[in-house]
C-alpha positions in Angstrom: 17.7 0.3 8.3 15.0 1.2 5.9 11.5 1.3 7.4 8.0 1.4 5.8 5.4 2.7 8.1 1.7 2.4 7.2 -1.2 4.3 8.6 -4.8 5.1 7.8 -6.5 1.7 8.5 -9.8 1.9 10.3 -13.2 0.4 10.7 -15.7 1.7 8.2 -19.2 0.9 7.0 -19.7 -0.6 3.5 -19.7 2.1 0.9 -17.3 4.2 2.9 -13.8 5.4 2.1 -10.3 5.2 3.6 -6.9 6.6 2.6 -3.9 4.5 3.5 -0.4 5.9 3.5 3.0 4.2 3.6 6.1 6.3 4.3 9.6 5.1 3.6 12.5 6.3 5.7 16.2 5.5 6.3 19.3 5.5 4.1 17.4 5.7 0.8 18.9 6.6 -2.5 15.8 5.8 -4.6 12.4 4.3 -4.1 11.3 2.3 -7.1 8.1 0.4 -7.4 5.6 0.5 -4.4 2.5 -1.5 -3.9 -0.3 -2.6 -1.6 -1.0 -6.2 -0.6 -3.9 -7.1 1.6 -4.1 -10.3 3.6 -7.4 -11.5 5.1 -7.5 -13.9 8.0 -6.7 -17.4 7.0 -5.8 -16.4 3.4 -2.7 -15.7 1.4 -1.4 -12.2 0.9 -2.8 -10.8 -2.4 -2.0 -7.9 -4.8 -4.3 -5.0 -5.2 -2.3 -2.1 -6.6 1.2 -1.0 -7.5 2.9 2.1 -8.9 6.3 2.3 -10.6 8.9 5.1 -10.1 7.6 6.5 -13.4 4.0 6.7 -12.2 2.6 3.7 -14.1 -0.1 1.9 -12.1 -1.7 -1.5 -12.1 -4.7 -2.8 -10.2 -6.3 -6.1 -9.4 -9.7 -6.4 -11.2 -11.5 -6.6 -7.9 -10.6 -3.0 -7.0 -10.5 -1.3 -10.4 -12.7 1.8 -10.4 -12.7 1.9 -6.6 -9.1 2.2 -5.5 -6.5 4.6 -6.6 -2.8 4.3 -5.9 -0.5 7.4 -5.9 2.9 8.5 -4.6 4.7 11.6 -3.4 8.3 11.1 -4.3 9.5 14.1 -2.2 7.9 12.5 0.8 8.8 8.9 -0.2 5.2 8.0 0.4 2.7 5.9 -1.4 -1.1 6.2 -0.9 -4.1 4.0 -1.5 -7.4 5.8 -1.8 -10.1 3.3 -1.2 -13.7 4.2 -2.1 -16.9 2.2 -2.2 -15.5 -0.2 0.3 -17.0 -3.7 0.6 -16.8 -6.2 3.5 -14.6 -8.4 1.2 -12.0 -5.6 1.3 -11.4 -6.4 5.0 -7.8 -7.3 5.5 -4.5 -6.2 6.9 -3.0 -4.1 4.1 0.8 -4.3 3.7 3.0 -1.9 1.9 5.8 -3.2 -0.3 8.6 -1.2 -1.9 11.7 -1.9 -4.0 14.4 0.5 -2.6 18.0 1.3 -3.5 20.0 2.4 -0.5 23.4 3.9 0.1 25.9 2.3 -0.4 24.0 1.2 -3.5 22.1 -2.0 -2.9 18.7 -3.2 -4.2 16.3 -4.6 -1.6 12.6 -5.4 -1.1 10.9 -4.1 2.0 7.5 -4.7 3.7 5.6 -2.5 6.2 4.0 -3.7 9.4 0.5 -3.6 7.9 -2.5 -1.6 8.8 -5.9 -3.1 9.5 -8.9 -2.2 7.3 -12.3 -3.5 8.5 -15.4 -2.9 6.5 -18.7 -3.7 8.3 -21.9 -4.9 6.5 
């Protein structure tokens, strides 16, 4: 089975920075689009950033200029550099990926989430 394992979540003060990572492993032929989706307590999961296999990126307006998504194709890993963190950024951040496996099949996967807490 394909797995997405996230790491890097922590408790930080407002204005601080964190770098999240999500590594894909398993029987993978190709990792296509990858993205980050935070979910705050009592709220729906939201989109903050994604990156295609070609490197094109997209961000939610709330994080533009503060967050940067990137990927290392050799390591099958996506990163989210989060700067100038705000208390409203507090959430469990889930990694999502569209992956083609062997034998060829297209599937969407989610990681287990990593907690980001930003104190006032």
